[in-house]
N, C-alpha and C positions, 0 to 999 in steps of 0.2 A: 395349157401352158406348159413350156417347157424349162427344165430348170437343170444347169450343170451342177454335180455337188462334187465338191472337195473336203477330202478325208485327211486326218493325220492322226498320226500315233498318238498323240500328245491329248488330241480331243477326246478319241476314243476311249485313253484310260481315264482321264478326270470324267467323262458323260457315264462308264461303267461305276467307277465309285458313286457318282453319285445315285445313280439307279438301283443299287445295292440296297440304297437306306430310303428309297421313296415308293419302290414296285408296291402295286395292293398286293392282299395275302393271296396265297393259292388254297383253296377251300376246298377243293376235288381231289387234288394230289397231283403231281408231272405222271405217275406211272398206272392212273385211273382212268380207264374209259368210263366207268357209271360213276354218277349218274350222267345222265345224259347232257343235263343244263348243269354249270355251275353256278348258277344264280336264280333259276326259278324253281318255286317249289311246286310241284305237280304229281298229279297221283291219278290212279283207276284208269291206266292205259288202254286204249282199241288203236287199231291200225289199218292202213289199206294202202297196195301199190297202184301207182299211177305214173305212167312215163317215164318209167326207170329210177323213180324215187320213190324213198318209204315214207308216208306220213303219220306221224303220232299224235295221237290226240289224248289230253287227258282233262281232269279237275285243275282248276286252279286255286291251289292252294294256297300261294302268291297272295292272293287276292285278299284273303281272310290273315294272313301274317302281316301286312301291311296294313287293313284295318284294325289290328289287335295292338298295334305300335312296337311288331316283331317282339311281341311277349305274351304269355299265356299259352292256355292249350287249344288246338283246331278243334271249334266246334262244328265244322263245315258251315254253320247257319249263314256267314255271312259270301259265300260264294255263289256267284251266281254269272259265272261265263266259263269259258274253255281255253286252253292254251293249245297251240299247233305248233309241232317241230319236223321238219322233213330231213332225211339224208339219201344220199347214194354210194357212200361207203363206209356206213355203220360207227363212226367214230366221230366225226365233223358231222355236227347241226346245226339248221338254219332254224334258227326263233321267227316264225310267222305272227307272231302277235297273240292276240285274245279273240274268241268269239264271244261276242256282249249277247249271252242268251237271253238277260233279262230284258233287253231291249227289241230284241226279235220277238219275242213269245212273253206280251204284256201279263199272260193269266200265269206265269210261273212265278215262283219265290225263289228257288234254288235250280242249279245245274251241275249235278254229280255225273261220273262213271260213264263217258259216252262211249258210244258204239258206231263205227262209222261202215259204211257199204259204197260201192260206185258200181253202174252199168252206164253201157252204153244202150239210148232209147232206140228200140228197134222201130220204132215208128216216125220220131223225128231225127231219130244220126245225134241228138245232143247226149253230150256226158252227165249224166246227173251223179251227185253227190247227198246221201242223205247222211244225217246224224241225230242219232237217237239218244234219248239224255231222261235222266234220273231227276224228277221236280222231288227233291226229298226222297221221303219215302211216301209219297202220295198216290203220286201216277207218273206216266212217261210220254215226252213230249217227241218230238222230230223238228229239224228244219232240214232244210235242202238250198243246194245249190247249183246251176248249171253254167257256172263258170269255171270254178277250178276248186280243185281240194282246200283252196284257204278263202275261197269265199270270192265274193260275199254271198252271205247266206240268208235266207226269207221263212217266214212262217208259212207252211203250206195250208195251216189249219188255225182256228182262232181258238183254240181248246187241244188238251191231250189227245194223245193217240189211244193210250190204255188207261182205262178207269176202272176203279170198284164199280161191281154193279153188271160188267159186261160178262156175259155167258162164259161159263167156267173158271174165270178169273178168281172170284173167291172160294172159301176164304182165303184170305192172303195177311200173312203180317206187315210187309214191307213190298208195297209196290215200285220197286227201283230195280236199278241196275240192270239196263236191258243188254241183251245181245243180239244182233241183229246178221243176217246171214242171206246172200243171194247165193241157191244153188245153182247145180250145171244146168237144171233144166230151167233159170232165171224165174225162179219162185224165191218169193220173198217169205222171212220167217223173223220171228223175234222170240225170245223166251227174258223173263220178267219176274221178280220175285226176290221174298226171302227172308232173313231176320230168324227170330224165334220161331218154333212149331206153331202151326196154327192151332185151332180149336179141336180140329181132327188129326192134329199130328201127334207125332212122338218123336223122342232123342233119333231116334235111326232115321225114321222117315215123317220129316217136318212139313211136308205136304205143302210148301210154302213157295213152289216154283212151277209156272207153265211157260207153254210153248202156245205161240199163235200163227197162223198162215195170216202172210197182207196179200192187199189186192195190188195188182199190179201198178197203182201207181204209188207202191211202197207207203203211203201216208193213211191208208185206212185197213182195218183188221178185217180178216176176212172167216169168218164163221164163228166157233166156241174154241175157247180155251182148252188147250188139255194137259192136266199135271204130269210134270216128268217125275218118276220114282225115285231121285236123287236122295242116296244115303248120307246122313249127316249135312243136308246142305243150308249152308248160309247164305253167300251173296258172290258176287263177281261171275254173272252168267255170262257165257260168251258162245257163238256156234260157230264151226267149221265144217267143211267136207275135205276127207283124206280118204284116198283111195276107194272113190263112191260112197263112204259111208258119211253119216252125219255124227259132228263130234261133239258134245256137250261139255264143256268145261265151267268149274264154280270152285269155289274157297267153302272147306268144310267148317261146321263151325266146332264147338268148344267139349259138350258133353258127349259122354261115352258109354255103353253098356255094353260089356264084352258078351255077354250072353246073348243080348239081342243080336249081334254082330254073329255068333257063331250059327244062330239058327237063320238068319238071312243068307248067309254061304251056301248053307245046306238047299235050303227053297231055289235058290238062283243057280244051283250046280256050279259055282266058281270055286275058284283057289285063290281068293285075293287077300292079301292082309288087310286086318283095320286101317283107315288112314289115320294119320296122325292127326293133330290137332292144328286148326287154321291152315292145310295140305291147301294145294291145287290139285283136285279130282277131276276125274273124267270117264266119261259114260257114251258108247256107239248105239246107234241105231241105222236101219235099214227105212223105216218109216216111223218119222218123228212125232205123229198124230196117234200112234199106238202104243200106250204105257207100258206095256209088258214087252215090246220090241226094244227097249232101252237096255243095254248090259254094263254093268257098273266093270271099270277095267282097272281101277286101284288110281292111288296119285303119282304125279309126275312132278309138282312145283312143292318143293320144301315150305313149311310154314317160316313165317317173317312175324317178328314181334309186333303186335298189333294187327288191325285187319290185314286181309291179303287179297290183291285184285292182279290180276295178268291178261295178258293176251299170247294166243300162241298163232306166229305168222310166218309164211312161208316167201322170202322174197328173195330175189335171184340167186335159187336153186337150194337154198339151205332156210334153215326152220328157226326161229329165234323166240324165245322166252322174253316176252316183255312184262314189266312188274314195275311195284314202288316198295322201296324200303320206308322205314320211319324216320329220316334225318340219321341213319347211322353213318353218313358220312359228311355231308353238307352241315346240319346242324349242329352236330357235335364237333365239328371242327371250327363252327362259327363260336358256338357256345366256348370252348376253350379258348380262343383268341381274345373274348370279351365282346364281340363285334354284336351277340345279341342277348338278351335277358336270358339268364340262367334256368329262369322258369317257362320258357318257350317249349312247347311241345306238340310233337305228332305232324309236322309240317314234314312232307312226305317227297319224295325223290323219283322219278322214272329212272329205271334201269334195264338195261338187256343183258341175256348170254343167252349163249346158243343152245338150241335143241335138237337132237336127234328124235325122228319119226321115222318109223318103220310104214310105208304108204300102201303096200299092200295087205297089210293087219290092221293099219289104223291104230298103230301101236307107238306110245310113246313114253321114250325112256327119262329116268329121273335126272330132273335138271341139278347141276351144280351152280350156286350164285357166288358169284365173285366181284370187289371191287373193278378187278382188272378189265372186267367187261369181254368184249369180242375182238376179234381181228379185222384189221382196216381190210376190205375187199377190194377195192380200188386206189389208187394213188389221187390226190390232186394236181390237176394241170395249172398251175401257177399263171401261164397266158391266157386262158379266159378270166372273164371278169368272175370276181368271188364277192359275194354281198358280204359287209361286214359283221352282220349277223349270223355268218358260219363258221362255227368255232368249237372245238374240242373243250376247251377251257377259257377261263378268262380270269381277270380281277380288276374290282374296280368300273365295271359299265354298267349302264344303264339304257334299256329299252323304250320303256313309258312310264308313266306313274300308275300304276294299278289303284290309285286310289282316287284316281279321276273317272273310273269309272261310276257313273251316276246311278241312282236308284229309281231315276223317272220311268217312264215305260214308252218314249219315244223313239224312233228311230233318228240317230244323228246325223247330223247336217248334211255328210258324204251319202246319205243313202244305204248304208251298211252296216255290220256288224265290227268290222276290224279295225286293228290299232292304227291311229292317227299319225303316229309318229315313229315309222320303223329304220330311221337311222340307228346308231350305235354312238350313243352319248359318253365320250372319252375325258375324263378329268386327270390331272397330273398323276403319273404314279400308276394308272391302270395298263390294262393290258389284251391283248388276243391271243389266242394259240390256236395256230391248222395245223395238224399232224398228217403225215406221209404225203412229202412233196416231192415231186419230179420235176428238175430244173431239164432234164435232158441233157444229152454229150457237149453242147454247144455252148451251153447257161445263158443266162439271163443279164442284159445291160440296162435295164430301164425298169425303172419301178413308176406306175402310175396311181396315184391315189385318188379318188373321188369325194371331197370332204368339203367342209365348210368351218369358219374359225379361225383360230391359231394355235401351232403346237410345234413343240420340237420332237420328233417322231427317230425312235429306234428300231431299225429290220435286224434281228437277229435269227439265228440257223441252229440246229443241232439237236443233241438228246435233251441238252438244257438248255435256260435261255443265256449263257454266258459268252457266244459265240456270234459278236457282232459284225453286222455286214456292212451297215452305212446308217448315218446319222442326216435327216432330212428336217429342211424347216418348211414347213405348211403355212400359208395366212391366206385368207380368202373371206370376204364379209358374203359371198354368194356360194350355193354350195356346187364345185366345179372340179375338172380333172385338172390336175397339174402331175408332170412327169419329171423323173430324176435321173440323173445318171448314178447305175450303183455297179461296184469293182466286182467284174463277170469273176474272176478266178475263187470267191467266194460263194458264187452261185451255179454249180455246175454237178448233176447227176441227182442222185435221191437224197432228202434230207428228212430226218426223224420228225423235226418239228420246224413251225416258222412262227414267227414271235412278232408281233407289233408292237412297243412298246411306246408309251406316250411320257416323257420327261419331264414336259411343263405344258400346259394347255390353256387357253379363254376360251371358253364356248365351243367348244370343237366337236364337231359331228360326222363320223364316217359314213360314207353308204357304201361302198365299195371299192375293191382294190384290183390290181393286175400288173404282171411282171411282162416283158418284153425282150427279144432278143434283138432288136434292130439296133442301126449304129447311125443314129440322128447326129445332125450338126446345127447348130446355131438355136434361134428360135422357133419351136412348132406350135402351132395350134393343134389342141385333138378335136379330128371332127364330131360331129352330133351324129352317132349312127344308128338314133331311132327314126327310122323312116316309115311314117303311118301313111297309106292309103284314106281318102275320106271315108270307106264303108269299112276299113278295120280298127274294132274298137282295141284300146291298150288298157291294161290293169297294172295296177302295181301290185304287190306281193303280198298285199292283205287284200286282195281282190278289188281296190277301189277303180275306177275307169276313169285315166288321166288323159285324154285325148283334149287338145288344143291347151293342155296346160304347160307346155313347154317339155324340154329333155326331162324324163325321168325313167329311172330303173321300171323296170315294168313285164307283163306279163302280154303277149301278143297272140290274139286268138284266129288262126290260121285253118281256115276249112274245118273247122272243128277241134285241133290241136293247139295245144299252148305252148307258145316259144318266149322264152324269158329274152327281154329286148333291154340294149342299153344306150 
């Protein structure tokens, strides 16, 4: 449906005044790119790159936050799911929803600290995605998808992958925090374990972390676990290959003994300072199953308040330090505004800062943490469909009800673990912010919104949200596309920010939006662009197959490759 839009200066002025009073709070901060989500608490990040996008997975702290009535301290005991985000520009992040691990793996009680890897299976030609997770501190499990990085995921086993009692694993104080890797030879590895020193350990050598080779299936262990002699090891295991060397990263614990450290340095002939408490340390090796081959290189990630968990990821030629903080941005801002109880604590947020790595020596420089975060690596193309779940920041929006994750052990009716409602629900005063847009030299003349419900919406540009472009009136009882004229003189060149602000809404859900620079006339119908052959499976962004269900935003799998479809 096409609608022509008429604007007047009087209407704009009145609407801007009203907006100033009704806009939802900005808890993230206009100048901050950290954390990656302005409304989802999440932690313990891991990541993988696939088809030009970076996918970040984390522990779903928001599940416990909601279950606790947005108060109290995070005990982690109510967390039974993982969150998924992705980006192609490092500033605007798409929320793909939750992976309900408890529904997939009926044997587990929790899902913490994921580690994700993927490969193309040499025999089948299929892309395979594996996520390893901690079932509390008891054991480690795995889930697998052969569709996309966001699922659907299934359990390739009816029990844990790594258990106490397996050769070489014990003694281990807490069997958690897996760190998985597929090396340059296609061999899978997993590091597990942590917490306080085991019965045979010391402050310097807790003796509580092991590395295990995986069989070609990536869902079975191959042989005996081997201890990694990691000084002051506590948790947050991750593995990388850098410059042909295996790199093991971890969080150090809080107990220190200077005398022990000096002896260790002398015995290992290294010149490295004793790491600070709760810092991210790293070791390198040419042979991961030879304990004496591991060399301690120091620490690269500063300590944070509370526990520390990071992932080192190379994406588009640059390295990134992905980590969590303990509410220093979102939670503190919510407390100050009275939006959550003052006693709410330890609900964490995933952040990203750039890292500097010398690949020839497998050396990681010290990372500086900041709320400003990283620089955007590409501009957003407003002439392509943009999912409403893709944003740099937001206020007053919802995606799904985390409390709806049931405690039963059955797979849901859709046959997968992903979120059932991935439109963005917007109410009066809510807003979405997308950063770094390039409208080009000719500029935009139309705006198309795919939504359902009724709303008055303001489109704004600029370094703040005060430069209004247009006001549109959307109304539909069905999820549909409507197109509106917009003034081209306000939509030319590069803009720092784009805001979609709802000033009035009734049962309003936004699915996607885009601009165009065509010159329409009269009433037009927007064509359905989803052309699906009988042998093509189409999946939505949560991994659900949607063949035969009408027009839907989705992922089309063509020759084993993912194509986003509208």
